[in-house]
N, C-alpha and C positions, 0 to 999 in steps of 0.2 A: 687559867681562868679566862675565857674568851667572851666576848659580847657579840650580839647579832643586831641587825637593823630592827628586829622586832622587840628587843629588850626595852622596857620602860625604865627610865632613870630618874631617881630622886636625888637632888643636890642638898645636902645637909650644910647649912651655912650659906645658902644662895644669897641672902641679903647683904652679906659682907662684900668687900672690895674684891678679894680674890675669887670668892664663889661666883659672883656675878660676871666678873671678867671671863673666867675660864668656862663658865656655862655657855657664854656666847661663842667661844672658840670651839667647844665641844659640839655645839649645834651646827656650826659650819662644816664639821666632819660627818653629819648625818645622825649624830646621836639623838635619840628620842628623849628628850627631857620633858617629863610631864608634870613635875612638881618640885617644890623646894620645901625644906623644913628648917625653920629657925624659931626657938622658943620666944614667945611673946611678940612674934611678927606675923602671926596668922592673919589672913585676909588681904594681905598686900599681894601685888604682882610685880615680878622682875622680868623684864623683856617678855611680857606676855604670859609668863609661867607663874601659876598660882602658888602662893606660899602659905604653909601650915604650921601650926605651933609644934607639931611633932609628926614623925613618920607614920605613927599609928593613925593620926587624923587623916594624913594624905592617903593611907592605904584604904580608908573607907570610901574614897572617891576614885582611886585609880588602882589598877593592877600594877605593882611595882616589882621589878626584877633585879635592879641594880641600885645601890646607894653609894655615893661618893661623898666623902666627908672633907669639908673645909672648916675644921673646927680646932681650937687650941688643945694642947696635949691633955690637960686635965678634964677636958670635956669629952674626950674620946670614949672613955668607958660608958658613960651614960648615952651618948649619941649612937654609938654602935649597938648598944643593948637595945635602944629603941627600934633600930632598923631590923634587927634579927627578930625581936618580939613581934614585929609587924608582919613577918613573913618574908622579908627580903632575903634572897638566897645568894646574892653576890655583893660583897662589901668591899669597897676600895678605900683603904686608910692611908691618905696622903701625908698626914701629920707625923712629924719627927718629934723626938724627946718624950714619946709617950712612956709613963712609968712602967717598968717591967711587970709589976703585979697587975697592972691595969690591962695591959695587952694579953697576959696569960688568962685573965678573967674573960676577956672578950673572945679569945680563941676557944676557950672551953665552952662558952655560951653558944658560939657559932657551931661548934661540932655537935652539941646537944640538939640543935635546931636543924641540922642538915644544911647549914650555910657555909659558903666558902669565902675566905678573907684574902685579899691581896694587900701586902704591906704589914706593918706600918712603914713610914718613910719611903714610900713608893712614888714614882713619877706618874704611875698608872699604866694604862694599856691602850693599845691602838690596833684596830683592824682596818687598814687603809681602805678607803672607798666605802666603808660601812659605818664605823663608829669609832669614837675616841672617849675614854673616860679618865680624866686626870689632868695633868699639866704637861703633857707631851705635845709637840707641835705637829699634830696630826693633819693640820690644815695646810701645811707647807708641802707643796708637791715636789720640791727639790730634796726633801728629807724622807717623806713617805709616799709610796705609790703601791697599788695593788701588785702582788706578785706571789712568789712561792717560797720566799726565805722567811723562817721564823726566827725572831730575835728575842733572846732572853738577857736581861741585864740587871745587875745589882745597882748600877748607877744610871740616873736619868741623863746626865750629860755625855757620859761615854756611850750610852745607848743611842743618843741623838747622833753623835759623831759616826758610829758604826752604820746607822741607817743612812746618813748622808753619803758615806763612802759606797754603800751598796747601790744606791740610786745612781751615783756618779759612775759605777762600773756597769750600769745597765740593768741591774736587778731590781726587783720590787719585793715588798714584804707581804707574807700572809698574815702575820701578826707581830706585834711587839708586846712582850710582857715584861714590865719592871717589877722585879720581886721585892725590891727595897733593900736598904743597906743596914737595917738593924739586926742584932744577933738573934732575936726571937721574931719569926715571920710566920704569917699564915700560909704563904705559898713558897716553897723551897725550890731551889734549882732543879731538883729531881722532879718535883710536881709539874713544873713548867716544861721540862724536857719530855716527860711522859705525855703531857697533853698535846704538845706540838707533834710528837711522833705518832700520835693517834689521829691528828688532824689531816684530813685527806688533801687539803689545799696546800700543805707544807711539804716541800721537796727536800729541803735541807734546813739545818738549824745553825745559827751563829750564836755562840755563847759568850757573853762578855762578863767575865768574873773579875775577882780581885782578891789580893791576899787577906788572910783572916778567915777563921771558921773552916769548916769542912765540907761545905755544900757542894763544891765542884767535884772534890774526891767522892763524896757520897753518890753523886750522879754518874760517876765513871763506869761502875759495874753495869748499870742500865745501858748506857751509851755503847758499851762493848758488844751488846746483843742487838743493837739497832742496825737497820739497813740503810737508813737515811744518813747522808754524810753530816758530820759535825765539825765546824770550824770554831775555834776558840781564841779569845785574847784575854790574858790575865794581867790586870793593871797592878802596879806596885811591886813588880818583881825585883826592882833595884833597892827597895826599902831596906834599911838596916834591920838585922834580926831582932826579934822580940820588941820591935817598935810599933806602937799604935798609930795607924795612918788613916786619915779620912773618916770613912763611915764608922759608926760604933761597932759594926761587925767585923771590921778590918783589924783583928787582933791575932798576932801569930804567937803561938805558945808551944814550947817543947818540939819545934820542928813541924807540928801540924799547921796547916793553913799557910805555909810559905809558898812563895811562887814556884819554887823548885818542885815541892810535892805535888801541887796542883798540875804542873806542866807534866810531870812524870805519869801521874795518874790518868790524865786525859790522852796523852800520847800512847800509853800502853793500851788504852780503850779503843784505840783506832782513830781518835779525833786529830785534826790537824790544828796545831797551835801557832798562831802568827805572832811576830814580834811587835807589829804596829797595827793599829785599826785599819790603816790604808791597805794592808795586805789581805783583807778578807775576800775581795773580789777575785783576786788571782788564785787563792786557795780554793774557792768554790769552783772556779773554771778548772783547776787541776783535778778536782774531785769528780769532774764530769757534769757539773751543773751549769748549764748554758745560760747566759743573760737573756732577758726577754727582749732586749733591744741592743 
């Protein structure tokens, strides 16, 4: 799920400390923020952006394409439902610890209305030089700069490290997609790989995965048929077997989701798996992808 310079963004929770801070950072990246939505706070302005009591109210005054949520876990179901019902077709759920039944409801509502969801528990997405939606440092030119490498990551911090290493190696990014670390997600690794494979600006993909779940293995069959090079890093490969590590999605069970199974699946699909994030630049170069500088 990518964003463009023409997409109008509504920030749900704009009047809060995190919402207002990150709205300013997103605007620095070129993001077109046209409205905020905070129940009971309608009529205010934050940084020159008008605030409404609901997304439905904001939609009466603005065309809204993307909503990003800075709301507590138990408020996600209602807030996301407000955005979907108002016709917003791209929903970015930053919140973690959303109850499973609530996120299942949100995803079902989004599907019924033709909306796409990124997250929950995502750091967001960045299209360098165009827009940033979420809490990634898209404003930092030593981490993000326009280029041809698409980055997919379950972890915001590891994704940031890989993006930094790419820029240090002379590469830039066509997009960063943070899919999130929860077990139930609106956008899977396969969804993101498919989108970047179809993106004309993307020459190669760097996949930042981690132990737990089967999303990387699920994407391997698709990767095997791709022409674009894929470089992957899998975090947590040294974790003890059957131990829950880090994200809620990082649970290894009965051998599935282990570092070994992910590396084997990706390697068999033709991807290059590096042992350290610092190896992504050399791996891309070996795959024939030249740095921009």
